[in-house]
Backbone as ProteinMPNN parsed JSONL, in Angstrom:
{"seq_chain_A": "MAKCERGYLCDVCGGEVAEMYDSDLYLSFVIGLIEPRALLAHPERHIRCNPVQAQFIVDERFPPVTVEGSFDKRQLDPEYVRTQEALVTRGWQRLQELPGQSLPLIEYPLPEIRERLAQRGRG", "coords_chain_A": {"N_chain_A": [[-11.461, -9.048, 4.1], [-12.29, -10.811, 2.126], [-14.091, -10.62, -0.69], [-15.867, -12.519, -1.828], [-16.031, -16.171, -1.586], [-13.797, -16.637, -2.829], [-12.092, -14.471, -2.447], [-10.456, -11.505, -2.99], [-9.56, -10.681, -6.304], [-6.192, -10.332, -8.192], [-5.844, -7.758, -10.28], [-3.922, -7.648, -12.121], [-2.222, -10.228, -12.336], [-4.138, -12.076, -11.957], [-4.339, -13.764, -9.924], [-5.427, -14.697, -6.562], [-5.479, -12.326, -3.945], [-5.0, -12.99, -1.19], [-4.244, -12.28, 1.561], [-4.295, -9.414, 3.706], [-1.688, -8.13, 4.19], [-0.31, -8.568, 1.883], [-1.349, -6.964, -0.071], [-1.719, -4.451, -2.315], [-3.766, -2.64, -2.583], [-4.553, -1.779, -0.004], [-2.206, -1.163, 1.117], [-1.829, 1.175, -0.093], [-3.979, 2.588, 0.949], [-2.885, 2.9, 3.503], [-0.872, 4.522, 3.358], [-1.964, 6.803, 2.474], [-2.867, 7.197, -0.209], [-5.163, 6.491, -1.218], [-8.55, 7.185, -0.218], [-10.773, 6.108, 2.349], [-13.5, 5.979, 1.699], [-13.296, 5.339, -0.921], [-12.02, 2.674, -1.063], [-13.542, 0.451, -1.862], [-13.798, 1.116, -4.553], [-11.631, 0.777, -6.098], [-9.392, -1.236, -8.103], [-7.905, -4.397, -6.766], [-4.677, -5.548, -6.217], [-1.609, -7.584, -5.992], [1.2, -6.533, -3.81], [3.548, -6.827, -5.188], [2.794, -6.875, -7.775], [2.47, -4.313, -8.571], [4.844, -2.929, -9.297], [5.982, -0.225, -9.77], [5.299, 1.194, -7.335], [6.131, -0.729, -5.303], [8.815, -0.911, -5.786], [9.925, 1.011, -3.964], [9.747, -0.078, -1.474], [11.954, -0.65, 1.056], [13.318, -2.979, 2.803], [14.496, -5.481, 4.843], [12.923, -7.814, 4.997], [11.526, -7.74, 2.569], [11.873, -8.88, -0.514], [13.948, -6.944, -2.912], [12.268, -4.81, -5.543], [12.91, -4.214, -9.052], [12.336, -1.64, -11.283], [12.157, -0.976, -14.867], [12.929, 1.487, -17.117], [11.025, 4.613, -17.502], [9.892, 4.933, -14.971], [11.582, 4.031, -13.11], [13.259, 4.035, -9.913], [15.883, 4.641, -9.881], [16.294, 6.522, -11.897], [14.976, 8.876, -10.965], [14.494, 11.708, -8.998], [16.831, 12.227, -6.389], [16.015, 13.083, -3.916], [13.301, 12.917, -3.961], [13.053, 10.152, -4.218], [13.999, 9.095, -1.73], [12.206, 10.178, -0.038], [9.808, 8.88, -0.842], [10.607, 6.152, -0.499], [10.89, 6.258, 2.513], [8.246, 6.709, 3.106], [6.82, 4.581, 1.694], [8.015, 2.248, 2.475], [7.43, 2.474, 5.403], [4.766, 2.233, 5.511], [4.46, -0.229, 4.445], [5.51, -1.68, 6.302], [3.795, -1.068, 8.527], [1.432, -2.239, 7.393], [2.181, -4.973, 7.635], [1.925, -5.335, 10.355], [-0.905, -5.219, 10.773], [-2.722, -7.34, 10.217], [-4.694, -9.495, 12.614], [-5.077, -7.81, 14.433], [-7.324, -5.908, 16.077], [-8.505, -3.477, 14.946], [-10.267, -0.536, 14.112], [-11.041, 0.227, 10.564], [-10.427, 2.794, 10.001], [-8.251, 3.365, 11.468], [-6.11, 2.033, 10.334], [-4.302, 3.413, 8.45], [-0.97, 5.193, 8.524], [0.204, 7.385, 11.159], [0.407, 10.085, 10.452], [-1.221, 10.28, 8.257], [-3.718, 9.441, 9.282], [-4.179, 11.724, 10.976], [-4.371, 13.784, 8.842], [-6.752, 12.789, 7.587], [-8.468, 13.051, 9.737], [-8.382, 15.707, 10.253], [-9.663, 16.74, 7.747], [-12.174, 15.665, 8.049], [-13.045, 17.378, 9.963], [-13.142, 19.792, 8.829]], "CA_chain_A": [[-10.601, -9.141, 2.984], [-12.758, -11.437, 1.243], [-15.391, -10.102, -1.257], [-16.515, -13.706, -1.877], [-15.498, -17.172, -1.212], [-12.394, -16.893, -3.469], [-11.551, -13.467, -1.945], [-10.171, -10.589, -4.132], [-8.439, -11.398, -7.404], [-5.445, -9.291, -8.588], [-5.932, -7.073, -11.586], [-2.755, -7.82, -12.948], [-1.923, -11.489, -12.576], [-5.335, -12.869, -11.778], [-4.347, -14.6, -8.574], [-5.912, -14.431, -5.296], [-4.785, -11.559, -3.142], [-5.792, -13.818, 0.143], [-3.847, -11.714, 2.851], [-3.923, -7.907, 3.683], [-0.334, -7.775, 4.08], [0.131, -8.537, 0.418], [-2.56, -6.071, -0.693], [-1.36, -3.214, -2.872], [-4.914, -1.605, -2.297], [-4.392, -1.474, 1.464], [-0.725, -0.37, 1.192], [-2.015, 2.492, -0.726], [-4.816, 3.244, 1.829], [-2.224, 3.11, 4.674], [0.032, 5.602, 2.99], [-2.728, 7.941, 2.092], [-3.188, 7.346, -1.658], [-6.722, 6.081, -1.313], [-9.427, 7.622, 0.876], [-11.555, 5.211, 3.057], [-14.633, 5.68, 1.193], [-12.887, 4.842, -2.285], [-11.578, 1.465, -1.099], [-14.177, -0.515, -2.741], [-13.928, 1.275, -6.043], [-10.14, 0.578, -6.842], [-9.027, -2.627, -8.077], [-7.034, -5.142, -5.894], [-3.511, -6.423, -6.953], [-0.449, -7.978, -5.216], [1.95, -5.629, -3.798], [4.739, -6.942, -6.144], [2.299, -6.706, -9.169], [2.515, -2.884, -8.891], [6.205, -2.655, -9.209], [6.4, 1.207, -9.529], [5.197, 1.443, -5.953], [6.93, -1.783, -4.621], [10.15, -0.572, -5.637], [10.218, 1.926, -2.981], [9.811, -0.701, -0.141], [13.313, -1.078, 1.408], [13.233, -3.781, 4.15], [15.189, -6.969, 4.512], [12.051, -8.718, 4.848], [10.776, -7.763, 1.123], [12.883, -8.886, -1.853], [13.903, -5.634, -3.775], [11.658, -4.788, -6.714], [13.488, -3.175, -9.995], [11.474, -1.163, -12.472], [12.952, -0.445, -16.02], [12.068, 2.611, -17.881], [10.966, 6.076, -16.909], [9.634, 5.169, -13.56], [12.744, 3.3, -12.375], [13.561, 4.993, -9.014], [17.194, 5.263, -9.986], [16.329, 7.531, -12.7], [14.244, 9.817, -10.515], [15.344, 12.786, -8.236], [17.101, 11.413, -5.028], [15.324, 13.385, -2.753], [11.847, 12.3, -4.115], [13.35, 8.723, -3.98], [14.236, 9.065, -0.157], [10.83, 10.477, 0.646], [9.006, 7.644, -1.204], [11.086, 5.048, 0.295], [10.562, 6.426, 3.662], [6.723, 6.527, 3.143], [6.239, 3.35, 1.384], [8.389, 1.182, 3.448], [6.7, 2.568, 6.737], [3.459, 1.772, 5.088], [4.417, -1.645, 4.181], [5.687, -2.364, 7.777], [2.514, -1.092, 9.188], [0.491, -3.373, 6.78], [2.614, -6.334, 8.299], [1.475, -5.283, 11.888], [-2.407, -5.153, 10.775], [-3.524, -8.725, 10.483], [-4.767, -10.125, 13.814], [-5.469, -6.531, 15.461], [-8.815, -5.569, 16.093], [-8.64, -1.981, 14.874], [-11.166, -0.245, 12.752], [-10.513, 0.556, 9.294], [-10.055, 4.274, 9.867], [-6.873, 3.523, 12.104], [-4.976, 1.509, 9.536], [-3.053, 4.42, 7.898], [0.065, 5.929, 9.223], [-0.402, 8.397, 11.988], [0.162, 11.513, 9.731], [-2.464, 10.113, 7.304], [-4.956, 9.46, 10.224], [-4.409, 13.073, 11.287], [-4.873, 14.463, 7.824], [-8.143, 12.42, 7.317], [-9.404, 13.685, 10.648], [-8.819, 17.428, 9.855], [-10.564, 16.827, 6.611], [-13.548, 15.269, 8.652], [-13.409, 18.487, 10.903], [-12.972, 21.065, 7.96]], "C_chain_A": [[-11.284, -9.687, 1.841], [-14.054, -10.863, 0.59], [-16.318, -11.229, -1.53], [-15.7, -14.894, -1.485], [-13.841, -17.346, -1.757], [-11.665, -15.65, -3.024], [-11.298, -12.485, -3.21], [-9.071, -11.081, -5.194], [-7.421, -10.161, -7.906], [-5.664, -9.027, -10.156], [-5.092, -7.198, -12.662], [-2.412, -9.328, -13.317], [-3.042, -12.487, -12.436], [-5.438, -13.732, -10.592], [-5.016, -14.0, -7.444], [-5.116, -13.498, -4.398], [-5.412, -12.138, -1.708], [-5.253, -13.131, 1.474], [-3.693, -10.161, 2.678], [-2.544, -7.543, 3.686], [0.522, -7.869, 2.749], [-0.731, -7.884, -0.662], [-1.881, -4.753, -1.264], [-2.358, -2.055, -2.648], [-4.843, -1.073, -0.823], [-3.152, -0.813, 1.904], [-0.959, 0.921, 0.81], [-2.901, 3.352, 0.09], [-3.89, 3.72, 2.98], [-1.347, 4.312, 4.556], [-0.655, 6.841, 2.465], [-2.949, 8.061, 0.701], [-4.548, 7.144, -1.898], [-7.251, 6.523, 0.053], [-10.311, 6.237, 1.391], [-12.761, 4.887, 2.142], [-14.397, 5.112, -0.239], [-12.348, 3.362, -2.256], [-12.254, 0.331, -1.949], [-14.325, -0.202, -4.193], [-12.76, 1.192, -6.792], [-10.004, -1.024, -6.806], [-7.88, -3.095, -7.073], [-5.803, -5.716, -6.707], [-2.574, -6.678, -5.648], [0.413, -6.747, -4.928], [2.999, -5.645, -4.896], [4.151, -6.749, -7.617], [2.015, -5.148, -9.429], [4.104, -2.404, -8.524], [6.722, -1.067, -9.008], [6.409, 1.733, -7.985], [6.091, 0.562, -5.039], [8.361, -1.287, -4.598], [10.866, 0.262, -4.496], [10.01, 1.193, -1.46], [11.429, -1.326, 0.067], [13.186, -1.639, 3.087], [13.725, -4.995, 3.855], [14.215, -8.058, 4.279], [11.318, -8.878, 3.365], [11.897, -7.78, 0.245], [12.764, -7.609, -2.772], [13.138, -5.781, -5.068], [12.428, -3.866, -7.878], [12.433, -3.09, -11.14], [12.501, -0.551, -13.637], [12.113, 0.508, -16.693], [12.202, 3.905, -17.123], [10.395, 6.193, -15.466], [10.483, 4.437, -12.501], [13.237, 4.459, -11.405], [15.136, 5.431, -9.236], [17.342, 6.292, -11.014], [15.544, 8.765, -12.178], [15.017, 10.621, -9.528], [15.483, 11.992, -6.934], [16.425, 11.742, -3.977], [13.907, 12.837, -2.833], [12.143, 10.616, -3.797], [13.412, 8.483, -2.353], [12.831, 9.232, 0.408], [9.893, 9.391, 0.464], [9.459, 6.481, -0.452], [10.688, 4.888, 1.709], [9.01, 6.146, 3.962], [6.343, 5.291, 2.913], [6.686, 2.231, 2.358], [7.808, 1.43, 4.871], [5.21, 2.139, 6.475], [3.354, 0.444, 5.235], [4.684, -2.194, 5.617], [4.509, -2.259, 8.494], [1.463, -2.017, 8.906], [0.829, -4.737, 7.426], [1.964, -6.42, 9.68], [-0.094, -5.564, 11.74], [-3.147, -6.31, 11.303], [-3.428, -8.947, 11.847], [-5.156, -9.189, 14.76], [-6.774, -6.442, 15.101], [-9.098, -4.109, 15.903], [-9.657, -1.655, 13.825], [-10.468, 0.324, 11.654], [-9.682, 1.867, 9.397], [-8.542, 4.397, 10.861], [-5.868, 2.716, 11.473], [-3.956, 2.312, 9.081], [-2.047, 4.788, 9.09], [-0.479, 6.895, 10.075], [-0.662, 9.779, 11.416], [-0.958, 11.41, 8.867], [-3.521, 10.158, 8.059], [-5.276, 10.871, 10.582], [-4.919, 13.914, 10.05], [-6.387, 14.115, 7.602], [-9.167, 12.999, 8.393], [-9.464, 15.003, 10.57], [-9.709, 17.628, 8.732], [-11.997, 16.573, 7.204], [-14.03, 16.721, 9.513], [-13.717, 19.885, 10.008], [-14.101, 21.207, 6.992]], "O_chain_A": [[-11.057, -9.259, 0.709], [-15.03, -10.647, 1.308], [-17.525, -10.992, -1.486], [-14.594, -14.625, -1.015], [-12.946, -17.999, -1.222], [-10.453, -15.729, -3.226], [-11.866, -12.668, -4.286], [-8.025, -11.69, -4.97], [-7.913, -9.036, -7.993], [-5.658, -9.881, -11.042], [-5.355, -6.954, -13.84], [-2.325, -9.646, -14.504], [-2.87, -13.655, -12.783], [-6.466, -14.342, -10.294], [-5.15, -12.776, -7.411], [-4.005, -13.918, -4.074], [-6.388, -11.55, -1.241], [-5.849, -13.438, 2.507], [-3.095, -9.667, 1.722], [-2.268, -6.502, 3.089], [1.652, -7.421, 2.552], [-0.791, -8.207, -1.848], [-1.489, -3.976, -0.393], [-2.046, -0.869, -2.542], [-5.106, 0.108, -0.597], [-3.065, -0.054, 2.869], [-0.318, 1.823, 1.351], [-2.783, 4.577, 0.082], [-4.066, 4.853, 3.427], [-1.105, 5.031, 5.525], [-0.006, 7.807, 2.063], [-3.271, 9.198, 0.353], [-5.057, 7.698, -2.872], [-6.695, 6.353, 1.138], [-10.406, 5.328, 0.566], [-13.03, 3.724, 1.84], [-15.293, 4.425, -0.729], [-12.213, 2.796, -3.341], [-11.639, -0.523, -2.588], [-14.84, -0.988, -4.987], [-12.752, 1.474, -7.99], [-10.331, -1.818, -5.924], [-7.049, -2.303, -6.63], [-5.982, -6.301, -7.776], [-2.727, -6.138, -4.553], [0.385, -5.873, -5.794], [3.312, -4.605, -5.475], [4.906, -6.498, -8.556], [1.38, -4.794, -10.423], [4.414, -1.641, -7.608], [7.647, -0.74, -8.265], [7.261, 2.478, -7.5], [6.725, 1.071, -4.116], [9.022, -1.247, -3.559], [12.057, 0.203, -4.189], [10.107, 1.85, -0.424], [11.949, -2.223, -0.597], [13.03, -1.018, 4.139], [13.485, -5.575, 2.796], [14.46, -9.037, 3.574], [10.681, -9.877, 3.031], [12.754, -6.897, 0.209], [11.704, -7.269, -3.297], [13.312, -6.816, -5.71], [12.551, -2.683, -7.563], [11.859, -3.999, -11.739], [13.446, 0.194, -13.38], [10.893, 0.423, -16.838], [13.112, 4.245, -16.368], [10.384, 7.251, -14.838], [10.175, 4.275, -11.321], [13.562, 5.571, -11.819], [15.547, 6.497, -8.777], [18.391, 6.933, -11.075], [15.447, 9.709, -12.963], [16.15, 10.247, -9.223], [14.602, 11.284, -6.445], [16.169, 10.916, -3.101], [13.383, 12.339, -1.837], [11.341, 9.978, -3.115], [12.748, 7.562, -1.879], [12.384, 8.455, 1.251], [9.225, 8.962, 1.405], [8.642, 5.855, 0.223], [10.262, 3.834, 2.182], [8.625, 5.464, 4.912], [5.593, 4.742, 3.721], [5.915, 1.458, 2.926], [7.726, 0.406, 5.55], [4.563, 1.689, 7.421], [2.49, -0.117, 5.909], [4.029, -3.156, 6.017], [4.109, -3.25, 9.105], [0.726, -2.53, 9.748], [-0.055, -5.54, 7.725], [1.509, -7.485, 10.096], [-0.58, -6.194, 12.679], [-3.869, -6.409, 12.295], [-2.367, -8.715, 12.426], [-5.56, -9.573, 15.858], [-7.277, -6.813, 14.04], [-9.888, -3.545, 16.661], [-9.871, -2.358, 12.838], [-9.375, 0.869, 11.803], [-8.531, 2.002, 8.983], [-7.88, 5.434, 10.908], [-4.76, 2.662, 12.007], [-2.782, 1.994, 9.269], [-2.282, 4.692, 10.294], [-1.612, 7.303, 9.821], [-1.611, 10.501, 11.721], [-1.671, 12.4, 8.708], [-4.424, 10.894, 7.662], [-6.44, 11.27, 10.536], [-5.848, 14.701, 10.233], [-7.205, 15.022, 7.447], [-10.324, 13.341, 8.149], [-10.54, 15.557, 10.796], [-10.471, 18.595, 8.713], [-12.93, 17.28, 6.822], [-15.209, 17.045, 9.652], [-14.382, 20.836, 10.419], [-14.134, 22.164, 6.218]]}, "name": "protein", "num_of_chains": 1, "seq": "MAKCERGYLCDVCGGEVAEMYDSDLYLSFVIGLIEPRALLAHPERHIRCNPVQAQFIVDERFPPVTVEGSFDKRQLDPEYVRTQEALVTRGWQRLQELPGQSLPLIEYPLPEIRERLAQRGRG"}
């Protein structure tokens, strides 16, 4: 996780993203928004520092995030919201499980994302 002794710094608040379970970058990787080879090219931030994505996490362990304006999930299509809530919540839950496991990076994503990556590798 650490790029240097201070670790990765959030490009929104400037604070250290000290743990993987609080990483928006790794959450995006787990849910398939970022390819493995692109991880180092994307900025890091805390999950809560990306409220547009964080608002879709629905878990009692994660305090709800509200977004005002055009990207507020309350203003979006209900089916899209349900789909995003399912995906992002599962991704966040997976991210909470990863620290302390000895898995290779390619096994971090959700099962359907790993399958999609494997198929691309074969294609």
